[in-house]
N, C-alpha and C positions, 0 to 999 in steps of 0.2 A: 315374598320376594325380597331380595336383599337390595339395599340401596348402595349404590356405589358413590363413593365420594370422588368427585373428580379433583384431581390435583393437576394443576397445570404447571408444568415445568417450563421455565423460560430457557430456551436454548439460544445462546448467542453464538453466532458464527464468527470465526476470526475475521477481522477486517482484511479486506484484500489489500495487498501491498500497492501503494501508490507509485505510479511511474515517476522516476527521477526527472527533475526539471531539465529540460534540454539546454545544454550549454551553447552559447553562440559560437558559430564556426570561427576558427582562428584564421586570420589572413595568411596567405602563403608568404614565406620569408625567403630571402636569398641565403645561400650557404654561408656567406660571410657573417650574416647577422646571427646565425645559430652558434657561433663560437662562444663558449662560455667566457664570461668576464673574469679577469683576474681578481682575486680577493684582496690583494695588496698592491699598492702603487709602487713601482720601482723607478728610480731615476737612473739615467745612463751614468756610468762611472766616468768621472772626469780625471784625466791624467794630469797631475801637476806638472807644470812646466817651469824651467829655471827662469828666474827673472832676467829680462833683457837689460843689458847695461845702458845707462843713461846716454842717450845720443846727444851730441852737441846740436844746438839749434841750427836750422838750415840757414845758410848765408842769405842775407837780404841784398837785393841789387842796390848798391849804393850809387846815387847819382854822381856822375863825373863830368868834368869839363863844363860846358855851358849849362847843363841841367843843375849842377851844383851851384854855380854862380847865380842862376835865376832863383833857386830855392832860398839861398842866403839873402839875396836882394829883396825878395818878397817879405821874408821874416823881418828884415831891418826896416822896410817900409811900414809894416804893421806896428812895429815898436814906435817909430816916429809919429805915426798917426795917433797912437794912444796918448802920446805926450803933447799932442797939439801942434806938431811940426815946428817946435821951438828950435831955432838954429843953434849950432854949437855942439850937438851931441851925436852927430852922424856917425863918426868913427866908433864911438862907444856902442851905438845901436848895431853897427855892422859886426863888431867883435862879439857882442852877446849873441847875435843870430848865428854866427859861425860856430861858437862854442856849443849852442843848442843843436846845431846840425851834426856836429861830431858826436855829441852825446846820444842823439837819436839813432845814429847808425853804428854806435859802439866803436868809434874810431878814436885814435889818440891824436892830439894836436901835434903838428910837425914843427 
């Protein structure tokens, strides 16, 4: 009798393909969100405008009559108070206050 030598061949089966990992479901989006974004940012074009001419300052309401008198009298009083109400310079205080009033409102002395 003949002896048989057994040879065992190892047969490997090809590995079965693994199923792909399930991706999480994407939430539904509105149609506006699906618009592709622009790749570059653009600024709105600005139309150059001609420079406006310098406007004169708006006229300031100048106190007249009794208001003017009270304004100057108050300023003269404050001047006299600062110098301790020493008599003899009342007219000088008044004239200084009046010139400050005219300068403050851009008026010329008359």
